Structures are given as C-alpha cells and as structure tokens.
N, C-alpha and C positions, 0 to 999 in steps of 0.2 A: 379506431380506438387510440387513446392517448398513449404515448411512449413514456416510460419512467426510466430513470437511471438503473442500471443493473450492477450489483456488487460483483467486482472482479476478483478481488482477494483482500485479506486483512494483512497489513504491513506491520511488522514488529521492528523497532529500532533495537540495535545491539552493538556492543563493542567487539563482538566476534561472530561475523555472519555465519561462517561454516559451522561452528560449534552449536549455535542455537538452531540452525537449520537441520543439523544432524539429530539433535534432541527431539524436535518435532517430527522429523522423518520417521524415526523409530517409534516414538510414542503413538503416532496416529496412523502409521502404516502408509505413508505417502511416499512419493517418489519425486526426483528432481525433474523440472522442465528440461527437455532436451537442450543440451549445451551448458547446463548449470551443474553437472555432476563434478565431483572432486577430481583434480588432475590424476590421470591413471598412472602416470610415471613417477608419482611421489614428489613432484616438485612443489615449491611453496605455492600456496593458494592465496591469491590476492583479491578474492571475490569481495565486492562491496554491495552486491545486490543478488539475491538468490530467490527463486520461486519453487515452491512445492505444489505438485499436482496430485489428483487422485488417479485411480486406475484408468479412468476414461480420458485423462489429460485435462480435467477441469482444474483451474487454479484455485488453490485453498488458502495458502499462506505465502507471504514474501517477507524477506529479511533485508534490512537496509543498515549499512555500516554507519556508525557514529563514533567520533573520537572519544567521547566520554558520555556516560549515561548514569544518572543517579537512579538506582532502583527504587521502586515505590515502597513507601513505609506502611502501606495498607495493612491493617485497617485504620491506622492513624493517618492524618492527612498532611503531615510535613512535606511529603513528596507524593503527590497523587498518581494514580495509575494513568498511563498515557499510551495512546496508539493512534493511528490514523487509518481511514478507510479510502479505498480507490473504487470509484464507480465509472462505468463507461457508457457512452451514448453512440449512436450510429453515424452521426454527421456533425459538421460544424454548426449547421443551422439548429440542430437539436441541442447542441452545447449551449448555444445562446439562450434557447428557450428555458433549458434547465437552470442556467445562471439566474434568469429572471425569477423562476420558481424558488430557487434556493434563497435568494435575497428576500423574496416576499414572505418566506417562512421565518426570516430572522438571521440567516447566515450572512457573514461578512467576508468580503473577498480579501484574502491574504496576499495572493499572487495571481497576476494575470499573465499567462504565457500563451495566449491565443495567437500570437504572431509566429509561433513555432509551427511551421507547416507539417513537420514530421509527427508531432504529437501535441496538438493544441490542448491546453488545459487551463483550469482554474483551480486554485487551492483556496478553500474556504475554511472559516472557523464556524463551528456549530454554536448553539446557544450557550454552551458551557466553555467554549473556546477550544475544543478539540478540532484539529485539522482534518479535512477530508478533501479529496480531489475528484473532479469530474473531468474526463477527457474523452477524446474521440479515439475509439479502438480501430 
C-alpha cells in the first residue's frame, strides 16, 4: 500500500508564543508537550516554539514566534489569513518520493533542507502560495 504524508500539527505564527498557546490550551482543553510547560519558578519565558497535545499525547497545534505579524483583515482581503502545515514521512527515501508527488501536484519548493541529517525537510508553497513542510519524523 502507498504511503502518504501524515499531518503532524498545525503551526500558528504569533508575536507572543506563550499567550497564544495558553489561549488555545484553555479553549480546546489541550496540554503542553512534555518540556513545553511554562517555567514553574516564574522566571521569564523565552519560548519561541511550543506544542500542544491531546490527552493521548497526539500533537494538535504548535506556535512559532515572529517579530511582527499583521493580523488578517478577513473577511476583506488586504491581509489574508495565513498559516502553515507540517507533514511527516517515515524515511528520507519517502521524503524524496513525496517531494516528487508534491511538485507533480503543483507545489513549488521554497526551501530544501534535506542536507540536515537531524531533520531533513522541504518547505513548499501550495497552489495559493501557503507554505507547508514535509519532513522525516
């Protein structure tokens, strides 16, 4: 049977990673991935990447720090809605196969980081220009 990329989590860019993670943690009843919890001693939180999981430890949402971010003006289109998706595959060979599939469907490579042995990945733009990543988990 053919392998297809699996959705790992949805990543939301934000200027305040902890605040947005806390909002969704409470709203959706999620919890932090082990190691992503707020500092217990009340020290400054310098998190620039956090992940929320469900009760079974399945990743649901991640949050990535950005220096500035223009909020969407939806439903008008001056600033469109933006996000990116992360997908995983089981091996480097499968990553290459999925790259070919993605390109054949119209995706454009924005970044080739396959030389990174720790986490080889491609960042693509979909047909509308939204970025998504496929990497070896």
